[in-house]
C-alpha positions in Angstrom: -12.2 -11.8 0.9 -13.7 -8.9 2.7 -17.3 -8.1 2.1 -19.1 -4.9 2.7 -22.8 -4.1 3.2 -22.3 -1.2 0.7 -22.7 -2.0 -3.0 -19.4 -2.0 -4.9 -19.1 0.8 -7.5 -18.3 -0.2 -11.1 -14.6 0.6 -10.6 -12.0 0.0 -13.3 -8.4 -0.7 -12.3 -5.1 0.1 -14.0 -1.4 0.5 -13.6 0.7 3.7 -13.1 2.1 4.9 -16.5 4.1 8.0 -17.5 0.7 9.5 -18.7 -1.1 9.1 -15.3 1.7 9.4 -12.7 0.8 13.1 -12.3 -2.8 12.1 -11.4 -1.3 9.9 -8.6 0.6 12.8 -7.3 -2.6 15.0 -7.2 -4.6 12.2 -5.6 -2.0 11.8 -2.8 -1.9 15.5 -2.2 -5.7 15.3 -1.5 -5.6 12.2 0.7 -2.4 12.2 2.7 -1.1 14.9 5.2 2.5 14.5 3.9 4.1 15.4 0.6 5.9 12.7 -1.3 9.2 13.5 -3.1 9.6 13.4 -6.9 11.6 10.1 -6.4 8.5 8.4 -5.0 6.7 9.0 -8.3 9.6 8.3 -10.6 10.3 5.0 -8.8 6.7 3.9 -9.6 7.6 3.9 -13.2 10.8 1.8 -13.0 11.1 -1.5 -14.8 9.7 -4.4 -12.8 7.6 -2.3 -10.6 4.3 -2.1 -12.7 2.5 -4.7 -10.7 3.3 -3.1 -7.4 0.9 -0.3 -7.9 -2.8 -0.3 -8.7 -5.1 2.6 -9.6 -8.9 2.7 -9.2 -11.0 4.7 -11.6 -14.7 5.5 -11.3 -16.2 7.2 -14.4 -12.7 7.7 -15.7 -11.6 9.7 -12.6 -8.8 8.4 -10.4 -10.4 7.9 -7.0 -7.9 5.5 -5.3 -4.4 4.1 -5.4 -2.2 1.5 -3.9 1.7 1.9 -4.3 4.0 -0.7 -2.9 7.7 -1.7 -3.0 9.7 -4.8 -2.3 12.4 -4.5 0.4 15.2 -6.6 1.5 16.0 -7.2 5.2 17.7 -3.9 5.5 14.5 -2.1 4.3 16.2 -1.1 1.0 14.1 -0.9 -2.1 14.8 -3.8 -4.5 13.6 -4.1 -8.1 14.2 -7.8 -8.7 13.7 -10.5 -6.1 15.4 -13.8 -6.2 12.9 -16.4 -4.9 15.6 -17.8 -2.7 16.2 -14.4 -1.1 15.7 -14.3 2.7 14.1 -11.4 4.5 12.1 -10.0 1.5 9.1 -7.9 2.5 6.4 -5.9 0.7 6.0 -2.3 2.0 2.8 -0.5 1.4 3.9 3.1 0.7 0.4 4.4 0.2 -3.1 3.1 0.0 -5.8 5.7 -0.2 -9.2 6.6 -1.6 -10.8 10.0 -2.0 -13.2 10.7 0.9 -16.4 10.7 -1.2 -15.6 7.2 -2.4 -14.6 5.6 1.0 -16.7 2.9 2.6 -17.7 1.6 -0.9 -15.2 -1.3 -1.0 -12.6 0.4 -3.3 -9.8 0.3 -0.7 -10.7 -3.4 0.2 -10.5 -4.2 -3.5 -7.1 -2.6 -3.8 -5.7 -4.4 -0.8 -7.2 -7.7 -1.8 -5.5 -7.3 -5.3 -2.2 -7.0 -3.4 -2.9 -10.0 -1.2 -3.8 -12.1 -4.4 -0.8 -10.8 -6.2 1.6 -11.7 -3.3 0.1 -15.3 -3.1 0.5 -15.8 -6.8 3.7 -13.9 -7.8 5.6 -13.4 -4.6 5.0 -16.6 -2.5 8.4 -16.2 -0.8 7.6 -12.9 0.9 7.7 -13.0 4.7 5.3 -10.2 5.3 3.4 -7.0 4.1 3.8 -4.0 6.3 3.2 -0.2 6.5 3.3 2.7 8.8 0.0 4.2 10.1 -0.2 7.3 12.2 -1.3 6.5 15.7 -4.3 8.6 15.6 -5.7 7.1 12.3 -8.2 4.7 13.9 -10.0 4.2 10.5 -6.9 2.9 8.8 -6.0 0.7 11.8 -9.5 -0.9 11.8 -9.3 -1.3 8.0 -6.1 -3.2 8.1 -7.2 -5.3 11.1 -10.1 -6.6 8.9 -7.4 -8.1 6.6 -5.4 -9.7 9.4 -2.8 -6.9 9.9 -1.5 -6.5 13.4 0.3 -3.5 15.2 3.7 -4.9 15.9 5.6 -1.7 17.0 5.4 2.0 17.7 7.8 4.5 16.3 7.9 7.8 18.2 8.5 10.9 16.1 8.3 9.0 12.8 6.5 12.0 11.1 8.2 15.3 11.0 5.5 17.8 10.1 2.2 16.2 11.3 0.6 15.8 14.7 0.7 13.3 16.3 4.2 12.4 15.0 4.1 8.8 16.1 3.2 5.8 14.0 2.5 2.1 14.3 4.2 -0.5 12.2 1.2 -2.6 11.0 2.1 -6.0 9.5 0.6 -9.2 8.0 2.6 -12.3 8.0 2.3 -14.0 4.7 4.4 -17.0 5.5 6.7 -18.1 8.3 10.1 -16.4 8.4 12.9 -18.3 6.5 15.6 -19.3 8.8 18.7 -17.2 8.3 
């Protein structure tokens, strides 16, 4: 587990529901430089996806969120995973905390929740990965503390932000299954 010298806030955690998915949209608009399509939010509510997202509340205010999806080897979103499936990965679509609540352990707790979930419920996954803008040193340092590594660069990944390049940042969860 990751420790921080800052005290942890009394944060409560919950899942995305039809009643709070609008709050997730507003949170993402404040945190991220890109706009997510309606499908992003409707997919969070699909059956079998409840444990792939986690919300962080402080004093009943949404201050952070983690949203993930399972993917097959073709990077297609999949809802149900057969434990014998090969090439299954967890993709972190978003992990963000409002600026006034950063450096207080909330993001670390959200990511640790995911790592614990993968170990318990998805032990067959090969890795967890995400895209990080090349200029986002804070995010790169954050993920490195959890054992994530920069494995590739994608030029011109982002269409409306500068710089447009991103890194693929990945953490191997278990050795790849032979195909």
